[in-house]
C-alpha positions in Angstrom: -4.8 -2.8 37.1 -8.0 -4.7 36.8 -9.1 -6.6 33.6 -11.7 -3.9 32.9 -9.1 -1.1 33.2 -6.7 -3.0 30.9 -9.4 -3.5 28.3 -10.4 0.2 28.5 -6.7 1.3 28.2 -6.2 -1.0 25.2 -9.3 0.4 23.5 -8.2 3.9 24.1 -4.8 3.2 22.5 -6.5 1.5 19.5 -8.8 4.5 19.0 -5.8 6.9 19.2 -3.9 4.8 16.6 -6.8 4.1 14.3 -5.0 5.7 11.3 -1.5 4.7 12.2 -0.5 1.5 10.4 2.7 -0.1 9.4 3.5 0.1 5.7 4.6 -3.5 6.0 1.1 -4.4 7.1 -0.2 -3.2 3.7 2.4 -5.3 1.8 0.4 -8.1 0.1 -2.9 -6.2 0.1 -5.0 -6.5 -3.1 -5.1 -3.5 -5.3 -8.7 -2.8 -6.4 -9.2 -0.4 -9.3 -12.5 1.2 -10.1 -13.4 -1.8 -12.3 -11.9 -4.8 -10.4 -8.9 -6.4 -8.6 -5.7 -5.8 -10.6 -3.0 -7.1 -8.4 -1.3 -6.7 -5.0 1.0 -4.3 -3.3 4.5 -5.8 -3.2 6.7 -2.8 -2.2 6.9 1.0 -1.6 9.0 3.8 -3.0 9.9 6.5 -0.6 11.2 10.0 -1.1 14.8 9.9 0.3 14.6 13.4 1.6 11.2 13.6 3.2 10.8 9.9 4.1 7.3 10.0 2.6 5.9 7.1 0.7 5.2 8.4 -2.8 4.6 5.3 -4.9 3.2 1.8 -4.4 4.8 -1.0 -6.3 2.0 -3.3 -7.5 2.4 -6.7 -9.0 -0.2 -7.1 -11.7 -1.4 -10.1 -13.5 -0.4 -13.7 -12.8 2.2 -14.6 -10.2 4.8 -15.6 -12.8 3.8 -13.6 -15.9 2.7 -10.4 -14.3 4.7 -7.2 -14.1 5.5 -4.7 -11.4 4.2 -1.1 -11.9 4.4 2.1 -9.8 1.1 3.6 -8.6 1.3 7.1 -7.1 -0.2 7.3 -3.6 -2.2 10.3 -4.8 -4.4 7.7 -6.6 -5.3 5.9 -3.4 -9.0 6.4 -2.6 -8.9 4.5 0.7 -7.4 1.4 2.4 -9.7 -1.3 3.8 -7.8 -3.0 6.6 -10.7 -5.3 7.1 -10.7 -6.6 3.5 -6.9 -6.3 3.1 -7.5 -4.1 0.0 -6.1 -0.8 -1.3 -8.7 1.0 -3.4 -7.5 3.4 -6.1 -9.3 5.8 -8.4 -7.8 4.3 -11.6 -9.2 1.7 -14.0 -7.4 -1.6 -14.4 -6.1 -0.5 -17.8 -4.7 2.7 -16.3 -2.9 0.6 -13.6 -1.5 -1.7 -16.3 -0.2 1.3 -18.2 1.5 2.8 -15.2 5.3 3.2 -15.2 7.2 -0.1 -14.9 9.1 -0.6 -11.6 12.8 -0.9 -12.0 14.3 -2.6 -8.9 17.9 -1.7 -9.9 19.7 -0.1 -7.0 20.3 3.7 -7.2 23.9 4.9 -6.6 23.3 8.0 -4.4 27.1 8.6 -4.1 27.4 9.4 -7.8 
């Protein structure tokens, strides 16, 4: 395969996968509310039956004094991969008032 053919093939694959991204790639992205940056994505919550991501876990505030909250994916307006930012249709106050994230393991056998 020539260099031109390789480049064309790579571009074709990139175009086909334009909306397919790893969830891990979004880990660490800033979370931008309608009125400013509020924190960063630090984890995901998946539905154990459908394997669909249903919540983002967002670390708000300062690195040591902040808290982790859950933000439903239904509030995501868009993701900017170029700016490493998840934009949501919530205010900063609404994100801060979201349900706290509890990292305690769930016993599914019970």
